[in-house]
N, C-alpha and C positions, 0 to 999 in steps of 0.2 A: 122206491127210493134207490134200490140197487141198479135198476135199469137206467136211472138218471146218471149215476156215477159211471156206469159203463158207457152210456151214450155220450156224456160230456167229457169223459176221460179224466175224471178227478183222481182216481187211483193212479193213473199214469203220471200225473203231475207230481204227486207225492213220491212216487218211486224215483222219478228223475231228480227231485229235490234232494232225496236221501243219497242218491248216487253222487250228485255234485258236492254235497257236504262231505261225503267220505273221501272223494278224490282231493278236495281242498285240504282236508285234514292230513292226508298222506303227503301232499306237497309241502305243507307247513312243517311237518315232522322232518322230512328230508332236508329242507332248507336250514332248520335249526341244527340238525346233525352235521351238515356240511360246514356251517358257520362255526360250530364248536370244534370241529376237527382242525380248522384253520387257526382258531384262537389258541388251541393247545398243541399245535403243530403235529397233529396225528396224520400226516400225509407224507408221502415219500419226498425226499429232497429233489429228486429228479424223476420225472414221469417217464414211462417206457417209450413214449414217442419223441422225447427230446434227445438231441445229440449232446455229446459232452461239450461244455463251454470252455474252449481253449483260453479265451481272454481272462478267465478267472485264474488261470495257471501261469500267467505272465505277471511276475511280481516286481513292483518298483521297490528297491531297497537301497540301503547304504547312502542315503541322500545327505549331502553336506551343503551348507549355505554360508556365505560370507559377504560382507560389504567391501567393495574395492573402490578406493579413491582414484578417479580418472580425471583427464583434462576436461571432460564435459559434465562432471558431476559425480554422483555416487552410483555405483552399479551393484545391484544385488545379484550375486552369481550363485547358481545351484548346479551341483554335479551329483550324479548317482549312477545306478545301474539297474538293469532289468534282468531278472533271472527267468529262464525258460524252464518251468517245471512241468510242462506238458510232455506228451510222448512223441511229438512230431516237431521237426524243424520249422522255424518261422523266419520270415524276412520282412524288410521294409517297415519296421515298427515306427509308427507315427505317434507322437505324444502331444499333449496340450498342457501347458503350465498356466495356472491362473493365480494371480496375486490379489490378496484382499487386505483391506485396512478397515477395522471396525465392522466386519461383515459385508462390506461393499467391495465388489470387484473393481480394481483400478487398472488391470492390464491382463490380457490373455495373449498367449503366443503358441502357435502350432509349429512343430519342428520334428525332425527325424532323429532317431537314436543313432549312435555311432559316429557322431561328429564332435571332435574335440576343439576346444578353444584354448589358445596359449595365453599366458599372462600379458604378453606383448599385444595380442589382439584385444584383450580386455581393457588394458590401460590406455590404448590409443583410441578406443571406442569409435571405430569406423562402423557405425551400425549397419550400413548397407552391406558391407563385407561380411560382418558377423551373421546377419540374417540370411544372406546368400549361402554362407557355409552351413548353417543349421538346416537349410532346406534341401540339402543334397540327400536324395533318397537312399543311395547306397552307403552313405557314411564315408569315413576315412578310407583311403585306398591302401591296402596292405600288400599290393603286388611287389613293391620294392623289397619287402622282407621275405615273402614266401616264394616268389618267382611264378606265382599263379595269379589269376584275376580275382583274388580275394578282396572283399571289402568288409568293413566292420558291421554293417547292418544287413548282411545277406547270409542266409543259411545258418541261423543260430540254432545249434543242435540242442536237444534236451539236456538239461543240466548245465548249459553254458550261460554266460552273461554277455550283455552288451551295455556299454556306458552311454550316458547322455549328458549334455550341458544345456542350460537355459539361463536367461538373465532378465532383469528389469532395471532400466535406467531411470534414475530420479535426480532431481536437483539437489536434494539433501537426504540424509538418512531418515528413514521412517520407522519410528518405534512401533512395535506391534504388527509389522508386516508379516503376513502369513501366506503360505503358498500351498498349492495342490498340484500334483502331477498325475495325469490320467493317460492311459493308452487308448488312443482313438481308432487306430487302424493297424492292420498287419496282414501279411499274406502267408498262407500255409505252403510249405514245400513238400514235395514227394519224399518219402523216406529212403529212396534209393540214392 
């Protein structure tokens, strides 16, 4: 009988089966442990191979909104600022505003920070002019004030802010209109 087991390899099959069961058990225990660590947040917030996420340190704040009566209808106007809480200067911040009614997005606009709109611009509602102004990558030109080639959306140092304006044009006022402002793009500047 023993020679049959050895000849046909029956003991080897049992050993392989035990080994497979043991490896499967270890895999299951590791998977449950990993799942539990994510459930109870027992992992580092940032892994050692990840670089610091600068976009999380560009904060949209101090937003204000209002309805403005214009010659083409009602304009929902939003202004606010972005605070650079990172440790490096950034430039050319691009944003996206999305407007929702009852959870449905009715309008999305991509624009650059640092471009201001006057009340005259808003009341006259030349949308082509306004959109063209909001799409200037550098933002407003400050060279008149500083004597240098400064612009509003260039080289925003740590701790500084840059303003933004956006709008939604509607035939009438919409009750319950909600908005969201997201930073979609920016460029890092050298610290020198």
